[in-house]
TORKOLLO-514153 format. One record per residue (C-alpha): residue number from 1; residue in one letter; x, y, z. Coordinates in steps of 0.1 Angstrom, whole numbers, plus 5000, padded with zeros to 4 digits. Each point is the difference from the previous one (the first is absolute). Example, Ala and Ser with C-alpha at 12.3 -4.5 7.8 and 13.67 -1.06 7.14 Angstrom:
% TORKOLLO-514153
+------+------+------+------+------+
: resi : resn :    X :    Y :    Z :
+------+------+------+------+------+
:    1 :    A : 5123 : 4955 : 5078 :
:    2 :    S : 5014 : 5034 : 4993 :
+------+------+------+------+------+
END
This chain:
% TORKOLLO-514153
+------+------+------+------+------+
: resi : resn :    X :    Y :    Z :
+------+------+------+------+------+
:    1 :    M : 4985 : 4992 : 5252 :
:    2 :    I : 5014 : 5014 : 4968 :
:    3 :    D : 5027 : 4973 : 5000 :
:    4 :    L : 4973 : 4973 : 5005 :
:    5 :    Q : 4980 : 5014 : 4971 :
:    6 :    K : 5031 : 5001 : 4979 :
:    7 :    N : 5008 : 4964 : 5008 :
:    8 :    Q : 4964 : 4990 : 4993 :
:    9 :    V : 4999 : 5017 : 4966 :
:   10 :    L : 5035 : 4987 : 4991 :
:   11 :    S : 4988 : 4965 : 5007 :
:   12 :    A : 4968 : 5007 : 4979 :
:   13 :    S : 5023 : 5013 : 4973 :
:   14 :    I : 5019 : 4967 : 5000 :
:   15 :    V : 4969 : 4979 : 4998 :
:   16 :    L : 4985 : 5022 : 4972 :
:   17 :    I : 5031 : 4999 : 4979 :
:   18 :    S : 5001 : 4962 : 5004 :
:   19 :    F : 4964 : 4997 : 4991 :
:   20 :    L : 5006 : 5021 : 4970 :
:   21 :    M : 5030 : 4980 : 4988 :
:   22 :    M : 4980 : 4968 : 5003 :
:   23 :    F : 4970 : 5016 : 4981 :
:   24 :    L : 5022 : 5014 : 4973 :
:   25 :    G : 5020 : 4968 : 4997 :
:   26 :    T : 4966 : 4980 : 4994 :
:   27 :    A : 4988 : 5027 : 4975 :
:   28 :    K : 5033 : 5005 : 4982 :
:   29 :    A : 4991 : 4974 : 4972 :
:   30 :    Q : 4968 : 5018 : 4994 :
:   31 :    T : 5015 : 5034 : 4997 :
:   32 :    K : 5005 : 5018 : 4966 :
:   33 :    P : 5036 : 5008 : 4990 :
:   34 :    M : 4994 : 5036 : 5005 :
:   35 :    S : 4989 : 4996 : 5036 :
:   36 :    P : 5019 : 5027 : 5021 :
:   37 :    P : 5030 : 4986 : 5019 :
:   38 :    I : 5003 : 5001 : 5038 :
:   39 :    P : 5027 : 5024 : 5010 :
:   40 :    L : 5018 : 4996 : 5032 :
:   41 :    E : 5023 : 5030 : 5008 :
:   42 :    F : 5026 : 5010 : 5027 :
:   43 :    F : 5010 : 5037 : 5005 :
:   44 :    F : 5031 : 5007 : 5021 :
:   45 :    G : 5001 : 5037 : 5010 :
:   46 :    Q : 5021 : 5020 : 5024 :
:   47 :    E : 4970 : 5002 : 5025 :
:   48 :    H : 4982 : 4967 : 4997 :
:   49 :    L : 4992 : 4967 : 4981 :
:   50 :    N : 4969 : 4996 : 4978 :
:   51 :    F : 4986 : 4968 : 4987 :
:   52 :    Q : 4970 : 4999 : 4977 :
:   53 :    L : 4981 : 4972 : 4982 :
:   54 :    I : 4972 : 5006 : 4976 :
:   55 :    V : 4976 : 4974 : 4986 :
:   56 :    K : 4973 : 5008 : 4973 :
:   57 :    K : 4985 : 4970 : 4985 :
:   58 :    K : 4966 : 4988 : 4986 :
:   59 :    F : 4985 : 4970 : 5015 :
:   60 :    T : 4997 : 4985 : 4966 :
:   61 :    P : 5009 : 5015 : 4966 :
:   62 :    T : 4963 : 5007 : 4992 :
:   63 :    S : 4989 : 5009 : 5035 :
:   64 :    K : 4987 : 5036 : 5006 :
:   65 :    F : 5015 : 4997 : 5036 :
:   66 :    D : 5037 : 5006 : 5008 :
:   67 :    L : 5021 : 5003 : 5031 :
:   68 :    L : 5022 : 5030 : 5009 :
:   69 :    A : 5023 : 4995 : 5030 :
:   70 :    I : 5029 : 5022 : 5012 :
:   71 :    S : 5022 : 4990 : 5029 :
:   72 :    V : 5023 : 5029 : 5012 :
:   73 :    F : 5025 : 4998 : 5029 :
:   74 :    S : 5022 : 5030 : 5013 :
:   75 :    E : 5025 : 4998 : 5027 :
:   76 :    N : 5025 : 5028 : 5012 :
:   77 :    W : 5037 : 4992 : 5004 :
:   78 :    D : 4999 : 5021 : 5032 :
:   79 :    K : 4982 : 4976 : 5025 :
:   80 :    N : 4992 : 5030 : 5021 :
:   81 :    N : 4981 : 5017 : 4972 :
:   82 :    K : 4965 : 4984 : 4997 :
:   83 :    M : 4985 : 5026 : 4976 :
:   84 :    G : 4991 : 4983 : 4967 :
:   85 :    N : 5005 : 4965 : 5012 :
:   86 :    S : 4970 : 4981 : 4987 :
:   87 :    V : 4985 : 4970 : 4982 :
:   88 :    V : 4972 : 5010 : 4977 :
:   89 :    I : 4980 : 4974 : 4981 :
:   90 :    P : 4970 : 5013 : 4978 :
:   91 :    F : 4982 : 4974 : 4981 :
:   92 :    Q : 4969 : 5002 : 4979 :
:   93 :    I : 4979 : 4979 : 4976 :
:   94 :    N : 4991 : 5020 : 4969 :
:   95 :    Y : 4971 : 4995 : 4977 :
:   96 :    N : 5009 : 5012 : 4966 :
:   97 :    I : 4974 : 5021 : 4981 :
:   98 :    G : 5002 : 4998 : 4962 :
:   99 :    K : 5034 : 4998 : 4982 :
:  100 :    K : 5015 : 5033 : 5008 :
:  101 :    G : 5017 : 4991 : 5033 :
:  102 :    F : 4974 : 5014 : 5023 :
:  103 :    A : 4990 : 4981 : 5032 :
:  104 :    L : 4982 : 5001 : 5032 :
:  105 :    A : 5017 : 4987 : 5031 :
:  106 :    A : 4995 : 4987 : 5035 :
:  107 :    G : 5025 : 4986 : 5025 :
:  108 :    G : 5020 : 5010 : 5029 :
:  109 :    E : 5033 : 5016 : 5014 :
:  110 :    G : 5021 : 4986 : 5027 :
:  111 :    N : 5022 : 5028 : 5016 :
:  112 :    S : 5025 : 4994 : 5028 :
:  113 :    V : 4993 : 5035 : 5014 :
:  114 :    V : 4963 : 5002 : 4999 :
:  115 :    G : 4988 : 4965 : 4995 :
:  116 :    F : 4976 : 4984 : 4975 :
:  117 :    S : 4975 : 5021 : 4979 :
:  118 :    P : 4974 : 4988 : 4974 :
:  119 :    L : 4999 : 5019 : 4968 :
:  120 :    V : 4980 : 5007 : 4970 :
:  121 :    G : 5012 : 5019 : 4968 :
:  122 :    M : 5005 : 5002 : 4963 :
:  123 :    G : 5030 : 4999 : 4977 :
:  124 :    H : 5015 : 4999 : 4965 :
:  125 :    S : 5029 : 4978 : 4987 :
:  126 :    F : 5018 : 4996 : 4966 :
:  127 :    A : 5030 : 4977 : 4993 :
:  128 :    N : 5021 : 4991 : 4970 :
:  129 :    R : 5036 : 4990 : 4995 :
:  130 :    E : 5013 : 5036 : 5005 :
:  131 :    I : 4974 : 5017 : 5022 :
:  132 :    L : 4982 : 4992 : 5033 :
:  133 :    A : 4975 : 5025 : 5014 :
:  134 :    I : 4979 : 4994 : 5031 :
:  135 :    T : 4979 : 5027 : 5016 :
:  136 :    V : 4978 : 4992 : 5031 :
:  137 :    L : 4976 : 5021 : 5021 :
:  138 :    N : 4989 : 4983 : 5033 :
:  139 :    Y : 4979 : 5009 : 5028 :
:  140 :    L : 5011 : 4984 : 5033 :
:  141 :    I : 4972 : 4991 : 5026 :
:  142 :    N : 5017 : 5010 : 5030 :
:  143 :    E : 4999 : 5028 : 5028 :
:  144 :    A : 5019 : 5024 : 4979 :
:  145 :    Q : 4979 : 4994 : 4969 :
:  146 :    D : 5031 : 4999 : 4977 :
:  147 :    L : 4998 : 5009 : 4964 :
:  148 :    K : 5029 : 4986 : 4983 :
:  149 :    L : 5015 : 5006 : 4964 :
:  150 :    F : 5026 : 4976 : 4987 :
:  151 :    G : 5019 : 5002 : 4969 :
:  152 :    L : 5027 : 4978 : 4984 :
:  153 :    Y : 5014 : 5006 : 4965 :
:  154 :    E : 5029 : 4983 : 4983 :
:  155 :    Y : 5017 : 5004 : 4967 :
:  156 :    K : 5023 : 4973 : 4986 :
:  157 :    P : 5012 : 5008 : 4965 :
:  158 :    P : 5025 : 4976 : 4984 :
:  159 :    I : 5037 : 5009 : 4997 :
:  160 :    N : 5008 : 4969 : 4978 :
:  161 :    E : 4988 : 4963 : 4999 :
:  162 :    T : 5013 : 4993 : 5036 :
:  163 :    W : 4999 : 5032 : 5019 :
:  164 :    S : 4973 : 5026 : 5007 :
:  165 :    W : 4997 : 5033 : 5019 :
:  166 :    Y : 4977 : 5000 : 5031 :
:  167 :    S : 4985 : 5030 : 5017 :
:  168 :    R : 4971 : 5002 : 5025 :
:  169 :    L : 4980 : 5027 : 5017 :
:  170 :    Q : 4979 : 4988 : 5030 :
:  171 :    F : 4980 : 5021 : 5024 :
:  172 :    V : 4974 : 4999 : 5028 :
:  173 :    Y : 4980 : 5028 : 5013 :
:  174 :    N : 4978 : 4992 : 5031 :
:  175 :    Q : 4976 : 5027 : 5014 :
:  176 :    S : 4980 : 4996 : 5031 :
:  177 :    L : 4965 : 5011 : 4993 :
:  178 :    A : 4990 : 4998 : 5037 :
:  179 :    E : 5026 : 5024 : 5010 :
:  180 :    N : 5004 : 5018 : 4966 :
:  181 :    S : 5037 : 4998 : 5001 :
:  182 :    H : 5029 : 4982 : 4984 :
:  183 :    N : 5008 : 4966 : 5014 :
:  184 :    R : 5027 : 4983 : 4978 :
:  185 :    S : 5015 : 5005 : 4967 :
:  186 :    F : 5032 : 4990 : 4980 :
:  187 :    L : 5016 : 5004 : 4967 :
:  188 :    Y : 5025 : 4973 : 4989 :
:  189 :    L : 5021 : 5002 : 4968 :
:  190 :    R : 5022 : 4973 : 4984 :
:  191 :    A : 5023 : 5003 : 4970 :
:  192 :    G : 5022 : 4971 : 4986 :
:  193 :    V : 5003 : 4970 : 4977 :
:  194 :    K : 4986 : 4965 : 4998 :
:  195 :    K : 5010 : 4968 : 4983 :
:  196 :    G : 4975 : 4973 : 4999 :
:  197 :    S : 4985 : 4996 : 5035 :
:  198 :    L : 5029 : 5020 : 5018 :
:  199 :    G : 5000 : 5038 : 5004 :
:  200 :    F : 5021 : 5024 : 5019 :
:  201 :    G : 5007 : 5037 : 5003 :
:  202 :    L : 4996 : 5032 : 5020 :
:  203 :    G : 4970 : 5010 : 5021 :
:  204 :    A : 4987 : 5028 : 5021 :
:  205 :    N : 4972 : 5000 : 5026 :
:  206 :    W : 4981 : 5031 : 5015 :
:  207 :    D : 4977 : 4992 : 5029 :
:  208 :    Q : 4977 : 5022 : 5020 :
:  209 :    F : 4982 : 4992 : 5031 :
:  210 :    G : 4970 : 5015 : 5020 :
:  211 :    P : 4982 : 5034 : 4997 :
:  212 :    N : 5033 : 5019 : 5004 :
:  213 :    R : 5015 : 4981 : 4970 :
:  214 :    I : 5031 : 4989 : 5017 :
:  215 :    T : 5024 : 4993 : 4971 :
:  216 :    K : 5025 : 4971 : 4997 :
:  217 :    E : 5024 : 4995 : 4971 :
:  218 :    N : 5018 : 4969 : 4989 :
:  219 :    F : 5023 : 4997 : 4970 :
:  220 :    G : 5018 : 4966 : 4990 :
:  221 :    V : 5001 : 4971 : 4977 :
:  222 :    Y : 4975 : 4974 : 4991 :
:  223 :    T : 4998 : 4964 : 4986 :
:  224 :    R : 4969 : 4982 : 4989 :
:  225 :    W : 4990 : 4967 : 4986 :
:  226 :    E : 4969 : 4993 : 4979 :
:  227 :    F : 4985 : 4966 : 5006 :
+------+------+------+------+------+
END
């Protein structure tokens, strides 16, 4: 059953990403120069492979609505070890309030382990040439009544006219309100350099699963491209 759900969510991921690329390709000409890029990243660790794609785009330059979608795929090198293998695709439509970066949100999350859950929430975002900061608090409408806090923070100071440093802190903490217990959490760190759209460097992932907080560590290298 889990494998079937995983295949269904993976298929949905491909459809969603294809739709997003079509949407963004159509809207690209209307987007301002400072519009955030679309980063695609592969992380190769000693335990497993991670893939991540993040999209955050306004529907039009003057719209109060924007789309935030994240596609994450994790697969262990050891085929007998299934813990942590997953496809997770949270997506939400944000309604921006004022000009300080705050927003209300509604959307859903596809998860290869637990299926699909509608969600509502709120968030804050800030972006310029050197800093990207996204913080989102979501309530998932499912049996576990998950409360999920997500944060992604990047710092990209220039080294010279061609190169810049790249660092990122990214986390999730998911608490089941129905069971009053830890459900899922992670902390991902990246440190490297970037030249234009290409970036690469070192990374570290710490993942925790379930109420007993079973921990997995993964250290390795990453490469990314910003569309």
